Structures are given as structure tokens and as C-alpha cells.
C-alpha positions, 0 to 999 in steps of 0.5 A, a space after each residue: 654635419 650641417 644638415 644633422 645640426 639642422 635638424 637637431 635643432 628643428 626638433 629642439 625647436 618643436 617644428 618636428 611633429 610629435 610621435 604619432 599614435 602607436 596602437 596596443 601591440 600584440 607582444 607576447 603569446 596569450 597566457 594558458 591559451 598558449 599552452 593548451 591543447 587543440 581540445 581545450 582551445 575548443 573547449 574555450 571557445 563553444 563556452 565563448 570563453 576569453 581571459 582578461 589579463 592584467 586588467 585594472 578596475 577602472 579600465 573594466 568600469 570604463 569598459 562597461 560604460 561604454 558599453 551601457 552608452 552603446 546599448 543605450 542607443 539603439 531604439 526598439 522595433 517598429 511595429 508593422 515594419 521588418 526593421 534591421 538591426 546591424 551589429 558590427 564588431 571587430 574582435 581583434 584590437 589591430 587597428 584594420 579590423 576596428 577600421 573595417 567594423 566602424 566603415 561597415 557598420 555605417 555601410 550596413 546602417 545605410 543599406 539595410 535602414 538600420 540608422 539608430 539600430 547599430 551597434 558598434 564593437 571595436 578597439 582603435 582604428 589606429 589613430 587613438 585609443 577606442 572609445 567604443 566598447 571592445 568586440 570582446 565575446 562578452 560584450 557581443 553576447 550582450 550587444 546581441 542579448 540587447 537586439 533580442 530584447 528590442 527586435 521582433 524576432 518573427 519580423 526584424 532581422 539581426 544583421 551581424 557582421 564580425 572582423 578578426 584573426 581567425 582559427 579551425 575551431 572559430 573566430 579569434 578574440 585578441 585585445 592586445 596583450 590584455 583580452 584572449 579568447 574565441 567564439 566557436 560555431 557551436 557557440 554562436 549558434 547556442 547563443 542566437 537558438 537561446 535568443 530566438 534571433 532566427 532571421 539574421 544575416 552573418 558576414 564572418 571576415 576571418 581564416 577558415 570562417 567557413 567552419 561557420 557555415 554548416 551550423 549556422 544554416 538555416 531556413 531563415 539564415 543568410 552566411 557569408 564567410 571570407 574563407 572556406 574551413 580549411 582556408 586563410 582569408 587576406 587583407 589582414 595586415 594592420 597597416 590596412 584599411 580592410 581586409 579582402 572581403 571586408 573591402 570587396 563585399 561591403 566596401 564596394 558591392 553593398 554599397 550599391 544597389 543591387 540583392 545581396 546575392 548579386 553583390 556576393 557574386 561580385 565580391 567573390 569575383 573581385 577577391 578570386 582576382 586579387 588572390 590571382 594578382 598576388 599568387 595566392 591560394 584562392 581563400 574559396 569564400 561561402 555563401 549559403 541563403 535560406 529559401 525564408 531569408 531570400 523572403 526577408 532579403 527581397 523586402 530589405 532590399 527593396 528599401 534599400 538606396 537607389 544611389 550608390 556610394 564611393 569606397 574609401 580607404 586603401 583597396 585591400 590588396 594595395 600592399 600586397 600589389 606593391 610588393 610584386 
């Protein structure tokens, strides 16, 4: 009784910390989407469609300003230089994706000399509401269009990193209980083609992300996905700092001064080890690097920093291993 009384008095005196920030929650099925069949979901994903449910006018204005402010910071192409433009997008508001997109942007900007040419679209990192524009299908379209406007499509390279939940028809957009949608391989291919962005390194951290490889592959494209088209990937627990794919590839391998192909090989091995340790079905990450992409990758890798940086955050498999 004395112990309970002490705790109660301490709380009244304000010595017990206030309740911590609670990120937006996924608490209900997506309206319309939850009732749609597979054909309707594929059609929505092919259109890059989204449902913004019960958004207030003030929120929409604030989101517009967040996106405009982010795009205004992007510097244009430098003549005679192969510039990299980075877009790092979290398409789900679970904090793991927000944390991953933010740190991935830093790692990729440093590796590819894209400081000042980097766009981050992400929800909360778990500490407070996000000051960044969300990684919605429409915001991603606008960000890609801005990059296409500023880059020399014959010389420069798009570095696109997306992190979210995935489905067999594409990557899923879900901003708590308000934003719902999807982006299919056909939609992303169509957008990049219309914008004329041919030189591109695409990294997709999501279940079933291998569905993007057949359509997005090209001579001037390098694409790496967290899983094959019929497998799940791992680590997308809201409290994690990284997914398996993000941690192994970006947080570890790409921080080192080694070519992309070697970094992918290392990351794939790391993921396989974590999956074996956790007795998980292999996710089978996919990689396809075109001959033309290998040429511009050699240029970018040659100017990458010669020193490695240390990984940040908890290992992606920490929670899983604690359960064994």
C-alpha cells in the first residue's frame, strides 16, 4: 500500500514522465479497398490511385506546403557532371518506414553525392508528427516530375528508394486511417517513361516487391527488391528502426566503399543469415542491373566516399531473435 501511495503522490507531483507520443494507428480497414476484389485493386494500383478519407481542408493546405517546401530545396543538374537525384519515400505511416526512409536518404545522398538533390517523403519517425510530406502516390508522382524537370535525363541518375508494405499487385500506400492506395509496376513504369527518366537505380523494400522487376528492368536500370514476386520480406514491425532489406542493404552494405553489385551480394547474404536464424521462409531478394546501368554506376561508385560510416539503430532482426 505504501508503494502504491508513493507512486500516486509522485504522479500528482508531476515527477512521473508524461505519456509519450503515440503514432497514428491503423485501426480500420481501408474504405472501398477492403470490399474490392482483386481486379479492382489491380486497377487502382495501375492508376496510382489513392483514397484520402476525411481529410480536413487545413491538413490539405499544410501538406501542399510541406511538399512545395521540400521540392524547392532541390538543386538543378550541373552541366558536364553525372548527378544523382535521390527520392526516399515511406508509403506507410508505421514509424519503421518513416525512420528507414529518413536514414536511407542520408546514406544514399552521401554515397552518391546527392546532397541538395534529395527528396524525402515520409510519415512519423515515432517521436512526433511528421514535418515531411507523406509518401503518397500523388506526392511521389510530383517528386518524380520535379526531378525530371531539374535533371539532364541523358546524363543524370534517379536513385529511388521506397519502403512500405507490399501486395502481389504492387506497393501499398496507407497513412493511418486517412490515406489508402497502391502503386503497381505498370504505374511506376508508365510514370518514369512519360517523364523520360531512363537512368535509374530503384530499390523497393516491401513484400512481393519482385513483381516490379520484369517491367522496370532495362538496359539503363538497376533494380533491387526485398523479395521475389511470391515471397514476403521481413522486419516491417512498427517499433523497428529498419526492415531486413533496409538494414542489410542501406544501413550496412551501402555505407561501405564497395561497388553496388558487391553491396547487394553482401546484403543478400546478411538477409539469408537472419532468415535462417529466425527460421523464416527465404524472401529471395531480386536484382537486375542492365549493361548501360553498370556504366553509370561505375561513374557514381568511383566518386563515392572512401570511408565507411557506422550503422545506426537497432539491428532489424533484434526483436525476432529475442523471441527465440
